[in-house]
C-alpha positions as CSV (number, residue, x, y, z in Angstrom):
1,M,8.6,-11.0,-9.6
2,P,6.3,-12.5,-12.4
3,E,6.2,-10.5,-15.3
4,P,3.6,-10.8,-18.1
5,G,3.7,-14.4,-20.0
6,S,5.1,-15.9,-17.4
7,K,3.2,-18.9,-15.5
8,A,3.3,-17.6,-12.5
9,Y,1.6,-14.6,-13.7
10,D,-0.7,-17.3,-15.6
11,K,-2.0,-18.5,-12.6
12,K,-2.7,-15.7,-11.0
13,R,-4.7,-14.2,-13.4
14,A,-6.7,-17.3,-13.8
15,K,-7.2,-17.3,-9.9
16,L,-8.6,-14.0,-9.9
17,R,-10.7,-14.4,-13.3
18,K,-12.3,-17.8,-11.5
19,K,-13.2,-15.8,-8.4
20,A,-15.0,-12.7,-10.9
21,E,-16.7,-15.8,-13.1
22,D,-17.8,-17.3,-9.7
23,Q,-19.8,-13.3,-8.7
24,G,-21.5,-13.5,-11.8
25,V,-19.1,-11.5,-14.5
26,P,-18.9,-12.8,-17.5
27,D,-15.8,-14.3,-19.2
28,Q,-14.2,-11.9,-21.2
29,H,-15.0,-9.3,-18.6
30,A,-13.3,-11.4,-16.3
31,N,-10.8,-11.7,-18.1
32,E,-10.1,-8.1,-18.9
33,D,-10.7,-7.3,-15.2
34,A,-8.1,-9.9,-14.0
35,N,-5.4,-8.7,-16.6
36,E,-6.1,-4.8,-15.6
37,A,-5.8,-5.7,-11.7
38,L,-2.4,-7.4,-12.2
39,Q,-1.0,-4.7,-14.8
40,E,-1.7,-1.8,-12.0
41,D,0.2,-4.0,-9.1
42,P,3.5,-2.7,-9.2
43,A,4.7,-6.4,-8.2
44,W,3.5,-7.7,-11.2
45,R,4.6,-5.5,-13.8
46,S,7.0,-5.9,-16.0
47,R,10.5,-4.7,-15.4
48,G,11.8,-3.8,-19.3
49,P,14.6,-5.4,-21.1
50,R,17.3,-7.3,-19.5
51,T,19.9,-7.5,-21.8
52,E,21.7,-5.5,-24.4
53,R,20.0,-6.7,-27.4
54,G,16.3,-6.3,-25.6
55,R,17.5,-2.0,-25.7
56,G,17.7,-2.0,-29.0
57,P,20.2,-1.3,-31.8
58,K,23.1,1.0,-29.9
59,G,22.5,4.0,-32.6
60,E,19.1,4.3,-31.2
61,R,19.2,4.2,-27.8
62,P,18.5,7.2,-26.0
63,E,21.7,9.4,-24.9
64,G,23.6,7.9,-22.0
65,D,21.8,4.4,-22.2
66,G,24.9,2.2,-23.5
């Protein structure tokens, strides 16, 4: 699924923002509302690091995390 920062996420956020603006919501609030709505949806949440490097230094990882 798309994640924050991806092109698909940005396109979806822009559509939600435009829809809110058309309903009379001020620009800044429309952007914040669209971003919050996408972050609450499990399909659009970040899945976390996908590489060894993304999990941080080996010595600082929680027990059992590699």
